[in-house]
C-alpha positions as CSV (number, residue, x, y, z in Angstrom):
1,M,60.3,30.5,86.9
2,T,61.6,28.5,83.8
3,E,61.8,24.9,83.9
4,P,64.9,23.4,83.4
5,T,65.0,21.5,79.9
6,E,66.5,18.4,79.5
7,T,69.3,17.2,77.7
8,P,68.3,14.8,74.5
9,Q,70.4,11.9,75.4
10,P,72.0,10.0,72.5
11,Q,70.1,6.6,71.6
12,I,71.6,3.7,70.9
13,H,69.9,1.4,68.4
14,P,70.4,-2.0,68.2
15,P,72.3,-3.4,64.5
16,A,70.2,-3.7,61.8
17,N,70.0,-7.5,61.7
18,G,68.8,-7.3,65.1
19,A,71.5,-8.8,66.8
20,R,73.1,-7.0,70.1
21,P,76.0,-4.5,69.7
22,R,79.4,-6.7,70.2
23,T,81.1,-5.9,73.2
24,R,85.1,-4.6,73.1
25,W,86.4,-8.2,74.3
26,E,83.9,-9.6,71.4
27,R,85.5,-7.6,69.1
28,I,89.6,-7.9,70.2
29,R,89.0,-11.9,70.2
30,A,87.7,-11.7,66.3
31,Y,90.8,-11.1,65.8
32,R,92.7,-13.6,67.7
33,L,94.4,-15.2,65.0
34,L,96.0,-12.3,64.2
35,W,96.9,-11.4,68.1
36,I,98.4,-15.1,68.8
37,V,100.5,-15.4,65.3
38,S,101.3,-11.7,66.3
39,I,102.5,-12.5,69.9
40,A,104.1,-15.6,69.2
41,L,106.1,-14.3,66.1
42,F,107.3,-11.4,68.4
43,A,108.5,-13.8,71.4
44,L,110.4,-16.4,69.0
45,D,112.3,-13.3,67.6
46,L,112.8,-11.8,71.2
47,L,114.3,-14.9,72.2
48,T,116.4,-15.5,69.4
49,K,117.7,-12.2,69.3
50,L,118.3,-12.4,73.1
51,W,120.0,-15.7,72.5
52,V,122.5,-14.0,69.6
53,V,123.3,-11.0,71.6
54,Q,124.6,-13.1,74.7
55,T,126.1,-15.8,72.5
56,I,127.9,-14.5,69.4
57,P,130.4,-11.4,69.6
58,F,128.6,-8.4,67.2
59,D,130.8,-8.6,64.0
60,P,130.1,-4.8,62.8
61,H,132.1,-5.3,59.4
62,H,130.6,-8.7,58.9
63,D,134.3,-10.5,58.9
64,H,133.1,-14.0,59.5
65,L,136.1,-14.4,62.1
66,P,136.1,-17.7,63.5
67,S,135.4,-16.2,66.9
68,Q,132.4,-14.7,65.7
69,E,130.5,-17.3,64.1
70,I,129.0,-20.5,64.7
71,V,128.8,-22.9,61.6
72,I,126.0,-24.4,61.1
73,I,126.3,-26.2,57.4
74,P,129.9,-25.0,56.3
75,D,129.8,-22.7,52.9
76,F,126.1,-22.3,53.3
77,F,124.5,-21.7,56.6
78,Y,125.8,-19.6,59.6
79,L,124.9,-17.8,62.7
80,I,126.4,-14.3,63.2
81,H,125.7,-10.8,65.3
82,V,125.5,-8.2,62.9
83,G,123.5,-4.8,62.8
84,N,121.2,-3.2,60.6
85,T,120.1,0.1,60.7
86,G,118.4,0.5,57.3
87,A,115.3,-1.5,55.8
88,A,115.7,-4.6,54.0
89,W,119.1,-5.2,52.1
90,S,120.6,-2.2,54.1
91,I,118.0,0.7,52.4
92,L,118.0,3.6,54.1
93,S,120.9,2.9,56.2
94,G,121.5,4.9,58.8
95,K,117.9,6.1,59.3
96,S,117.1,4.0,62.0
97,T,114.5,6.7,63.4
98,L,112.9,7.3,60.0
99,L,112.4,3.7,59.9
100,A,110.8,3.1,63.5
101,C,108.5,6.0,63.0
102,L,107.6,4.3,59.1
103,A,107.1,1.0,61.4
104,L,104.7,2.7,63.7
105,G,102.8,4.5,61.1
106,T,102.4,1.3,59.7
107,L,100.7,-0.5,62.5
108,V,98.5,2.3,63.4
109,A,97.6,2.3,59.6
110,I,96.7,-1.3,59.7
111,F,94.7,-0.9,62.8
112,F,92.4,1.9,61.5
113,W,92.3,-0.1,58.0
114,R,91.7,-3.5,59.2
115,R,88.0,-3.8,57.4
116,T,89.3,-2.7,54.2
117,L,92.3,-5.0,54.4
118,G,89.7,-7.8,55.4
119,L,91.0,-8.8,58.4
120,H,88.2,-10.3,59.6
121,I,89.3,-13.5,57.0
122,R,91.6,-16.1,58.9
123,R,94.5,-16.3,55.8
124,I,94.3,-12.1,56.1
125,Q,94.9,-12.4,59.9
126,L,97.7,-14.9,60.0
127,S,99.3,-12.8,56.9
128,F,99.0,-9.7,59.1
129,G,100.0,-11.3,62.2
130,L,103.3,-12.5,61.0
131,L,103.7,-8.7,59.3
132,C,102.7,-7.2,62.8
133,G,105.2,-9.6,64.9
134,G,107.9,-9.0,62.6
135,I,107.3,-5.2,62.8
136,V,107.3,-4.9,66.6
137,G,110.5,-7.4,66.7
138,N,112.1,-5.0,64.4
139,L,111.2,-1.8,66.2
140,V,112.1,-2.8,69.5
141,D,115.3,-3.6,68.3
142,R,115.6,0.0,66.9
143,L,114.4,1.5,69.8
144,V,116.5,-0.7,72.3
145,H,120.0,-1.1,69.8
146,G,119.6,2.0,67.3
147,H,119.8,-0.9,64.4
148,V,117.9,-4.4,64.1
149,V,120.1,-7.5,65.7
150,D,120.3,-9.7,62.2
151,F,121.9,-13.1,62.4
152,I,121.1,-15.8,60.1
153,D,123.5,-15.7,57.1
154,L,123.4,-17.9,54.0
155,H,125.9,-18.3,51.2
156,F,124.9,-19.7,47.5
157,G,128.5,-20.1,46.0
158,S,130.1,-16.6,46.1
159,Y,126.5,-15.1,46.5
160,T,126.2,-13.9,50.2
161,Y,122.5,-13.3,50.9
162,P,121.9,-10.3,52.9
163,T,121.9,-11.1,56.8
164,F,118.4,-11.5,58.4
165,N,116.6,-12.2,61.5
166,V,112.8,-14.4,62.4
167,A,111.1,-10.9,62.3
168,D,112.6,-10.1,58.7
169,S,111.0,-13.8,57.9
170,G,107.8,-13.2,59.1
171,I,107.2,-10.0,57.2
172,C,108.4,-11.6,53.8
173,I,106.1,-14.8,54.5
174,G,103.1,-12.7,55.7
175,V,103.2,-10.4,52.6
176,L,103.6,-13.4,50.6
177,V,100.4,-14.9,52.1
178,Y,98.9,-11.8,51.5
179,L,99.8,-11.8,48.1
180,W,98.8,-15.2,47.6
181,H,95.5,-14.4,48.8
182,S,94.8,-11.4,46.6
183,F,95.5,-13.1,43.4
184,R,93.1,-16.3,44.5
185,E,90.4,-13.7,45.9
186,P,90.9,-10.6,44.0
187,K,87.6,-8.7,44.9
């Protein structure tokens, strides 16, 4: 008769510095600024877009008819309701599915490369919180409406800046903060 052999159990070693391993909630809390900023920006983006969709008639041709806009500052700042199936400046227009996949891929990449990106640094958490909140806001639009709801319309003389939204602003500011940090802390 043979004796049953015991399968060796994996040994869990404490971290080299002698501290106990961090729990899942401790690891999540370490990124709390990123979570707070992401959720706050997403909520603000969602609320503003819901208001626009319910208040301002859709203007697919960007005609600026008086019944389809709210004038905030004449000849400069308008609120309108347009849809963008592309990215910034309507790049890749009509490719909403591709852009939704790119958005999901970007969020996954940020998660997997969070250490390499330096997300333990608060300024970087702020940057990526804005970026992630904006990405999720525009992703939800693509899934719900088939396009991104844009509504902030700025005019500078005869030039009309591409219409944008709160999520777009968060993405741009997040990228600028990250670049600023990268130039200040090049390592």
